[in-house]
N, C-alpha and C positions, 0 to 999 in steps of 0.2 A: 504494500500500500504506500503510495507516494505521500510525502509530507508537504510538498509545495502545492498551493492552490492557485490556479491560474485566472481567477476572477476576483473582482473587488466585492465589498460588502453589498453595494447596491445591486450589482448583477446577481449575486447570490440570493438576496431577498426577493428580487423580481422573479427569479426562476422558482424559488420555493413557494411563493404565495401567488403566483400567476398574475403579476402586475407588471407595469412598465418600470423602467429604471427611474423615470421621473417621479412616478408614484412612490417608489421605494425611497427616493431622496426626500420627498415631502414627508413621508411617514417617519423617516429617521430624524429629520429636523425637529419634528414634534417631540420625539423621544429625547433628543439632545436638550431641548428647551426644558422639558420636565426634569431631567437630571440636573440641569443648571439651577433650577429652582430649589432642588434638594441639596445643593451645595457640591454637586459632582461635575466633573468636566469630562465629557465624552468627545473624543476627536475621531469621528467616523471617517473623515477623509484620509487619515493617515493610518488607519487600522490595517494590520497585517493579518490576514486569515491564515490559519494553519490547521493541520490535522492534530488533534489533541490526544491521539492514541498513546504516544510516548509519555505524555504528562500523566495520564491515568495509570499507566504501568508504573511510573515512578511513585505515585501516591500509594498504590497498593504495596509496592516494595517497602516503602517507608513504614506503612502501617504494620506490615508483617514483622519488621525488625525494630519496632518500638520507636 
C-alpha cells in the first residue's frame, strides 16, 4: 500500500461526498471558520494527506510495550 496520496484535500472531499471541488472548498471554509471561533487554526490549503497505516501500527506497538 502506497503512502503518498496524489490529490489534495478538496479533491478528496469532492470525490468522497460526490460534490465539486468548489463545493468542497466552500464546505471546508465553513469548517475552518468554526474552528477559528473555537480558538483553533486549520490550514487546509497546506494540508498534506497521507496514509495513516504506519501511524496506527506505531500506536499499537507502543500500547503493547507500555
